[in-house]
N, C-alpha and C positions, 0 to 999 in steps of 0.2 A: 650778353652776346660774347661769344668766344671766336676769335678769328685765328685760324691756324694757317700759317704761311710756311711752305716748305720750299726747298731748293730742288728744282728738277735737274737731276744729275745728267740725264741724256741730253737735254736741251742746252744745259750749261756746257757740256762737252762739245756740242755742235757749235756753240757760240765761241768757245776758245779756239776751235779749229778755224772758224771763219775769220776771227780777229787775227789769228796767226797769218793766214794767207793774205788778208787785207793789208797787213803791215810788212809783207814780204819776208817773213821769218820762217826759217826751217825748224823742224823739231829739234835738230841738233843745235841750232842757235839758241833755242829756249833752254835746252838741256845745259848748255854751257853757261848761259846767263844765270841759271839757277845753281850752278855748281854741282850738278848731279853727275855721277860716274856713267850712268846709262840713261837712255831716253824713256825707260819703261813707265815712270810716273807720268810723263807728259802724254804718252799714248793712253794710259788708263784714264786720265782726265778727259781726253778727246773722245774716248769710247763711252764715257759716262759711268765708268766703274768706280771712280773715286773723285773726290773734290780736292782742290788744292787747299793747303793749310792757309791760315790768315797771312802768315809771312809770305807764302808763295803768291797769294792773291795780290799783295802789295807789289811784288816784283812784276807780276803779269800786267798789272794796271800801268806800271811805268813803261814796260816794253810795248804795250798796246796804246799808250798815251790816252787812256780812258779811265773812268771811275770804276771801282770794284762793282758797283751796282749795275754797270753796263756789261759786266762779265757774267754775273750770276743771273740765272733765269728762275724766277719764283712762280710758284703755283699756290692758289688759295684752296 
């Protein structure tokens, strides 16, 4: 038996956006916490066009006060 688990980029983006709002963070606030010059990466994550790197997931989990598993949405 082979179980394939993938990350749903669209739903993960929706989750990032929801957690951002729930924690009262602006996109600019996340951009600054990440040390990015522009907010484009954050917008790409929220649109489901890209996933944060592991380093950035660690930062997001701290900002959102949640586990990385709660940020990523998996599909089987």
